[in-house]
C-alpha positions in Angstrom: -5.9 22.9 -25.5 -8.2 20.0 -25.1 -5.1 17.7 -24.4 -3.9 20.0 -21.6 -7.4 20.1 -20.1 -7.7 16.3 -20.3 -4.2 16.0 -18.5 -5.4 18.3 -15.8 -8.6 16.5 -15.2 -6.9 13.1 -15.1 -4.3 14.5 -12.7 -7.1 15.8 -10.4 -8.9 12.5 -10.5 -5.7 10.6 -9.9 -4.7 12.9 -7.1 -8.1 12.4 -5.3 -7.9 8.7 -5.9 -4.3 8.6 -4.6 -5.5 10.4 -1.5 -8.7 8.5 -0.6 -7.1 5.0 -0.1 -4.1 5.8 2.1 -6.2 8.2 4.1 -8.4 5.4 5.1 -5.5 3.1 5.9 -3.7 5.6 8.2 -6.9 6.9 9.9 -8.0 3.4 10.8 -4.6 2.7 12.3 -5.3 5.6 14.8 -8.9 4.3 15.4 -7.9 0.6 16.1 -7.8 0.8 19.9 -11.3 2.4 20.0 -12.5 -0.3 17.5 -10.9 -3.0 19.7 -12.5 -1.8 22.8 -16.1 -1.5 21.3 -15.9 -5.0 19.8 -13.7 -6.6 22.5 -11.1 -7.7 19.9 -8.0 -9.8 20.7 -4.7 -9.1 18.9 -5.4 -11.4 16.0 -8.8 -9.9 15.2 -7.5 -6.3 15.6 -4.7 -7.2 13.1 -7.4 -8.4 10.7 -9.1 -5.1 10.6 -6.0 -3.9 8.8 -4.9 -7.2 7.2 -8.3 -8.0 5.6 -8.1 -4.8 3.6 -4.5 -5.1 2.6 -4.8 -8.9 1.7 -7.8 -8.1 -0.5 -5.9 -5.4 -2.4 -3.0 -7.8 -2.7 -5.0 -10.6 -4.2 -7.0 -8.5 -6.7 -4.7 -5.8 -7.9 -2.6 -7.8 -10.3 -5.7 -9.2 -12.2 -7.3 -5.8 -12.1 -4.2 -4.3 -13.9 -5.0 -6.7 -16.8 -8.7 -5.9 -16.6 -7.8 -2.1 -17.0 -5.8 -2.8 -20.1 -8.6 -4.8 -21.7 -11.8 -2.9 -20.6 -10.4 0.5 -19.9 -8.8 2.3 -16.9 -11.7 4.9 -16.6 -14.4 2.2 -16.5 -12.6 0.2 -13.8 -11.9 3.3 -11.7 -15.6 4.2 -11.9 -16.7 0.8 -10.7 -14.0 0.8 -8.0 -14.8 4.2 -6.7 -18.6 3.3 -6.6 -17.9 0.1 -4.6 -15.4 1.8 -2.4 -18.0 4.5 -1.5 -20.6 1.9 -0.6 -18.1 -0.2 1.4 -17.0 2.7 3.4 -20.7 3.3 4.4 -21.0 -0.4 5.4 -17.8 -0.1 7.5 -19.3 2.9 9.3 -22.5 1.2 10.2 -20.9 -2.2 11.3 -22.6 -3.7 14.3 -19.9 -6.2 15.1 -16.3 -7.3 14.2 -17.5 -9.8 11.6 -19.4 -7.1 9.7 -16.5 -4.7 9.9 -13.9 -7.1 8.6 -16.2 -8.3 5.8 -16.9 -4.7 4.7 -13.1 -4.0 4.8 -12.6 -7.0 2.4 -15.1 -5.2 0.0 -13.3 -2.0 0.6 -10.0 -3.7 -0.2 -11.2 -5.2 -3.5 -12.5 -1.8 -4.7 -9.3 -0.2 -3.4 -7.4 -2.4 -5.8 -9.4 -1.2 -8.7 -8.6 2.4 -7.7 -4.9 1.9 -7.0 -4.2 0.1 -10.3 -5.9 2.5 -12.6 -4.6 5.9 -11.4 -0.9 5.3 -12.3 -1.9 3.7 -15.6 -4.1 6.7 -16.5 -1.3 9.2 -15.6 1.3 7.2 -17.6 -1.1 7.2 -20.6 -1.6 11.0 -20.7 1.8 12.2 -19.6 4.8 11.6 -21.8 8.3 10.5 -20.7 9.8 13.9 -19.9 6.9 15.1 -17.7 5.8 11.8 -16.2 8.1 12.0 -13.2 6.5 15.3 -12.1 3.0 13.9 -12.5 3.9 10.8 -10.5 5.6 12.9 -8.0 2.3 14.8 -7.4 0.5 11.5 -7.3 2.8 10.1 -4.6 2.6 13.4 -2.8 -1.3 13.1 -2.7 -0.7 9.6 -1.3 1.4 10.9 1.5 -1.0 13.8 2.2 -3.6 11.1 2.7 -1.3 9.2 5.0 -0.4 12.4 6.9 -3.8 13.8 7.3 -5.2 10.3 8.3 -3.7 10.2 11.7 -4.6 13.8 12.6 -8.2 13.8 11.1 -8.8 10.3 12.0 -7.6 11.0 15.6 -9.7 14.1 15.8 -12.8 12.4 14.5 -12.3 9.4 16.6 -12.0 11.4 19.8 -15.0 13.8 19.1 -17.3 11.9 16.7 -16.2 8.2 17.2 -14.3 5.9 14.9 -17.2 5.4 12.5 -16.9 9.0 11.3 -13.6 8.3 9.7 -15.3 6.0 7.2 -18.1 8.4 6.4 -15.6 11.2 5.7 -14.4 9.6 2.4 -18.0 9.2 0.9 -18.3 12.7 -0.5 -14.8 12.5 -2.0 -15.8 9.3 -3.7 -19.1 10.8 -5.0 -17.1 13.8 -6.4 -14.7 11.4 -8.4 -17.7 9.4 -9.7 -19.3 12.5 -11.0 -16.2 13.7 -12.8 -15.5 10.3 -14.2 -19.0 10.1 -15.7 -18.2 13.3 -17.6 -14.9 12.1 -18.9 -15.4 10.7 -22.5 -11.9 9.0 -23.0 -11.1 5.6 -21.7 -7.7 3.9 -21.9 -7.8 0.3 -23.1 -4.5 -0.5 -24.7 -5.2 -4.2 -25.0 -8.8 -4.0 -26.0 -10.3 -7.3 -27.3 -7.8 -9.6 -25.7 -8.8 -12.4 -23.5 -8.6 -12.3 -19.7 -6.7 -15.0 -17.8 -9.3 -16.2 -15.3 -7.4 -19.4 -14.3 -4.2 -17.6 -13.6 -6.1 -15.0 -11.5 -7.6 -17.7 -9.4 -4.3 -19.6 -8.9 -2.6 -16.3 -8.0 -5.3 -15.2 -5.5 -5.6 -18.5 -3.7 -1.9 -19.0 -3.5 -1.2 -15.5 -2.2 -4.1 -15.8 0.4 -2.7 -19.0 1.6 0.8 -17.6 2.2 -0.4 -14.6 4.0 -3.2 -16.0 5.9 -0.9 -18.9 6.9 1.5 -16.5 8.4 -1.2 -15.4 10.9 -1.6 -19.0 12.0 2.1 -19.8 11.9 2.0 -21.5 15.3 -0.5 -24.1 14.2 -0.2 -27.1 11.8 -2.8 -25.6 9.5 -0.8 -22.3 9.3 2.3 -24.2 8.1 0.2 -26.2 5.6 -1.4 -23.0 4.2 2.0 -21.4 3.7 3.3 -24.5 2.0 0.3 -24.9 -0.3 0.4 -21.1 -1.1 4.0 -21.3 -2.2 3.3 -24.3 -4.3 0.4 -22.5 -6.0 2.6 -19.4 -6.6 5.1 -21.6 -8.3 2.4 -23.2 -10.5 1.2 -19.7 -11.3 4.7 -18.7 -12.6 4.8 -21.8 -14.8 1.2 -21.4 -16.0 1.6 -17.6 -16.9 4.7 -18.4 -18.9 2.6 -20.6 -21.2 -0.8 -18.8 -21.5 -1.4 -16.5 -24.5 -2.7 -13.4 -22.5 -1.4 -13.7 -19.0 -2.2 -11.4 -16.1 1.5 -11.3 -15.3 3.7 -11.3 -18.4 6.6 -13.5 -17.4 8.5 -12.7 -20.6 8.3 -9.0 -19.8 9.7 -9.6 -16.4 12.5 -11.9 -17.5 13.6 -9.5 -20.3 13.2 -6.3 -18.3 15.8 -6.0 -15.6 14.6 -2.7 -14.5 11.0 -3.8 -14.1 12.0 -6.9 -12.1 14.4 -5.3 -9.7 12.4 -2.1 -9.2 9.3 -4.1 -8.4 11.2 -6.3 -6.0 12.7 -3.2 -4.3 9.2 -1.8 -4.0 8.0 -5.1 -2.4 10.9 -5.0 0.1 10.4 -1.3 0.9 6.7 -1.7 1.7 7.2 -4.9 3.6 9.7 -3.0 5.8 7.8 0.2 6.3 4.0 -0.3 6.3 3.5 -1.4 9.9 5.2 1.7 11.4 2.1 3.7 11.9 0.2 0.6 13.0 2.6 -0.4 15.7 3.3 3.3 16.8 -0.4 4.0 17.0 -0.8 1.0 19.5 2.4 2.0 21.3 1.4 5.7 21.7 -2.1 4.9 23.0 -1.5 1.7 25.0 2.0 2.4 26.4 2.1 6.2 26.5 -1.6 6.7 27.3 -2.2 9.3 24.6 -5.7 9.8 23.1 -6.2 9.3 19.3 -5.8 12.9 18.5 -2.5 13.3 20.3 -1.2 10.0 18.7 -2.2 11.3 15.3 -0.3 14.5 15.6 2.8 12.6 16.3 2.4 10.1 13.5 1.8 12.9 11.0 5.7 13.5 10.9 6.5 10.7 8.6 3.9 11.0 5.8 4.1 14.9 6.0 7.9 14.7 5.1 7.1 12.2 2.4 4.4 14.6 1.0 6.9 17.5 1.0 9.8 15.8 -0.7 8.0 13.4 -3.2 7.4 16.0 -5.9 11.1 16.9 -5.7 12.2 13.4 -5.9 9.9 12.8 -8.8 11.4 15.8 -10.8 14.9 14.6 -9.8 14.1 11.2 -11.4 13.4 12.9 -14.7 16.9 14.4 -14.7 19.0 12.0 -12.5 19.1 8.2 -12.9 16.2 6.8 -10.8 18.6 4.0 -9.7 20.7 6.5 -7.7 17.8 8.5 -6.1 15.7 5.3 -5.2 18.7 3.5 -3.8 19.7 6.4 -1.6 16.1 6.5 -0.4 16.2 2.8 0.6 19.5 3.5 2.6 17.9 6.4 4.5 14.8 4.4 5.2 16.9 1.6 6.6 18.6 4.0 9.0 15.3 5.4 10.0 13.9 1.9 10.9 16.9 1.2 13.1 15.8 4.0 15.4 12.6 2.1 16.4 14.7 -1.0 17.6 15.6 1.0 20.7 12.1 2.1 21.7 11.3 1.7 25.5 8.4 2.8 27.8 10.4 6.0 28.4 11.3 6.9 24.8 10.8 10.6 24.2 8.3 12.0 21.6 11.2 14.0 20.1 13.1 10.8 19.4 10.0 9.3 17.7 9.4 12.3 15.5 13.1 12.3 14.3 12.8 8.6 13.5 9.6 9.1 11.7 11.0 12.1 9.7 14.1 10.1 8.6 11.9 7.3 7.3 9.6 9.7 5.6 12.5 11.4 3.8 13.9 8.1 2.7 10.6 6.8 1.5 10.1 10.1 -0.6 13.4 9.6 -2.3 12.5 6.0 -3.1 8.9 5.8 -4.2 8.2 8.2 -7.2 11.6 7.6 -8.8 11.1 3.9 -8.4 7.6 4.2 -10.0 9.0 6.4 -12.7 11.7 3.8 -13.5 9.1 1.0 -13.8 6.6 3.0 -16.1 9.5 4.4 -18.2 10.8 0.8 -18.9 7.7 -0.6 -20.6 5.7 0.3 -23.7 2.2 1.9 -23.6 0.5 -1.5 -24.2 1.8 -2.8 -20.8 0.9 0.3 -18.7 -1.9 -1.6 -17.0 0.2 -4.6 -16.3 3.1 -2.5 -15.1 0.6 -0.5 -12.9 -0.7 -3.9 -11.6 2.9 -5.1 -10.8 3.6 -1.8 -8.9 0.3 -2.1 -7.0 1.0 -5.8 -6.3 4.4 -5.1 -5.0 3.0 -2.4 -2.7 -0.1 -4.3 -1.5 1.7 -7.7 -1.2 4.5 -5.9 0.7 2.0 -4.2 3.0 0.2 -7.5 3.6 3.5 -9.3 4.3 4.4 -6.4 6.6 1.2 -7.1 8.6 1.8 -10.8 8.4 5.3 -10.5 9.9 4.0 -8.3 12.7 1.1 -10.8 13.4 3.6 -13.6 13.7 5.8 -11.7 16.2 2.9 -10.4 18.2 1.2 -13.9 18.5 4.6 -15.5 19.3 5.4 -13.0 22.2 1.9 -12.1 23.4 -0.5 -14.9 22.3 -4.0 -14.3 21.1 -5.2 -11.9 23.9 -6.2 -8.2 24.2 -3.4 -5.7 24.8 -3.6 -4.6 28.4 -1.2 -3.1 31.0 -0.3 -6.6 32.3 1.3 -7.6 29.0 3.0 -4.3 28.1 6.6 -5.7 28.4 5.8 -8.5 26.0 4.1 -5.9 23.6 7.3 -3.8 23.7 9.4 -6.8 23.0 7.3 -7.7 20.0 7.7 -4.2 18.6 11.5 -4.3 19.0 11.8 -7.7 17.3 9.5 -6.7 14.5 11.7 -3.6 13.8 14.9 -5.7 13.9 13.5 -7.9 11.2 12.2 -5.0 9.1 15.5 -3.0 9.3 17.5 -6.0 8.1 15.0 -6.6 5.3 15.2 -2.9 4.2 19.0 -3.0 4.3 19.1 -5.9 1.8 16.6 -3.9 -0.3 19.3 -1.3 -1.0 21.3 -3.9 -3.1 18.1 -4.9 -4.9 17.5 -1.3 -5.9 21.0 -0.9 -7.1 20.9 -4.1 -9.1 18.2 -2.6 -11.4 20.8 -0.8 -13.4 20.3 2.3 -15.5 17.1 3.0 -17.4 16.7 2.2 -21.1 13.7 4.4 -21.9 11.0 3.0 -24.1 10.0 5.2 -27.0 6.5 6.6 -26.6 
């Protein structure tokens, strides 16, 4: 009885945790034009409102996966939720662009703590045969956050201002903190082992160099940052192969084909899809002239479909080979992305909703089966590391997605505010971005297929 209660409590916490971060991501996308106008932001600064958060998550999520294994998932989630709540308040009271972006960095660091622990906790309390269902519910909560973000964010931005979107998550954060304080069990499968500080620094600095360099690609320093970042990532790979307790177990990756290719498929999928709501939010408000609430109602289509079909996809992956379900999802997502290549100033709303729905259905088929494949391919001791790898694939993919978009927008528009005079260049940048992302996602189909069939690890 106590075991069942514990599972329900963990699932409830994980569901709220899975909701709170993506809700903030999608609601802020809708609020960006309002934020840009208040702080007079150019395209680069406006991108950094999103990129600062995603880059912070990407840099910290892999090390935090190891921290969760050593010190306990519950403890790390408690710290993460506390900082996230405070950071949300700071974002809401920001008086300039610098304070907002700095607060978003803090929000991203704590968001990494949240994201890496919830999958690890679920995988610890749910066994192999029921894990797909639990992960499906978890993914559905993520998409409910994504789907409610545009609508609630648009509504709040229109009637109460963009700051209210940050304040909305505060009571949810407090609720999770109270429940966590009452939860006695922690999950520290690698308790007592050393933490790899050097590897964490090399990884963080290298990844930052690559992604930040992308935003400065037209300058000499941008190219140098990308080059140095890649060198550091190579050094990181060599170093992690030699250290006793690495944050990224290279042996685990080399010997686990399912983990390797499933993670790479996730990286590609998130790289190809993350900027959809960002670009369409700008398109609907700048090109179509919609207010935030109207734009949010249209953007709700994709995550709503994801939320509806993710539990079904999770259950399917308990019965059908995840390789089949996830690869089909990647193919459907590629088809959906291709729709956006043909966007013009006169594109109908019905066309956009169909395209968003196709992408949403494809992503639902891909995400929870892919996660189930990863968590089912490793032993309990590596749940935190596996969660960190999943989170890294997601956050690095999302950051790369923003990086690609920044490069294209700067190339076609320059470092200026979006206005009616540069709408043609803005539309061109949208089309070019989606051409790149569609090709990327198409190649991801073969990565997903290459994982092979699951060899389940005994619990």
